[in-house]
N, C-alpha and C positions, 0 to 999 in steps of 0.2 A: 912296601912305602909306605909311609904313614899317609891317613887317608889325610884328608885337604879339612881344617879346621873353618868355621864358617866368619865370615868376614866380624860378625860383631862379638865375637871369640875373642879377635884378633884386638879390636879398641874398647873393649872391656877393662876400667880402672881397676876394676872389682877383684880383676884376676889375682890370685896367690896371698889374699890376706886372708892370714889367720884369724881363729878368735882371739876374744882377750884372755890370755893369762895361756893362751897355750906355750908362748917361747918357757915360761917359768915354768910349766908341767912336764916339757919336755928338758930343759936342761936338769929337774929336780930328778927324770926317769932315769938318763942319765949316769948320773951321782950317784945313784943307788945302786944300780948295777955296777960302776966302778968298785967300789967299796963294796958289795959281794961277791967281786972274781978277785978281792983280795984275799978271802979267805978260798981256798982250796984244799981245804980239808969240809968243807960245807960242799962243795961242788958233788953232781953229778957226774960221774965219769964220762967218757964220751962213748965208750963203748957200751954202758949201756940207757944210753938215749937211739943209741943207733940199733940195735936189739928189742926197744921195745916199739919204736916206729918200724921198724921192721927194713931197715934198711942197711944191714951188716951184710956184709961179701963173700 
């Protein structure tokens, strides 16, 4: 079960407010990732990633 949140947290208007420029930074980061994913030749093979992280079965 979730712990009970303090009443002050429930009433605080600033909860969830992000820093200025965060939305633009996040959008640019996602767009760069999408563009990078289109070039399949430049991507690291999944098997290599799993082996490097020792997650291969």
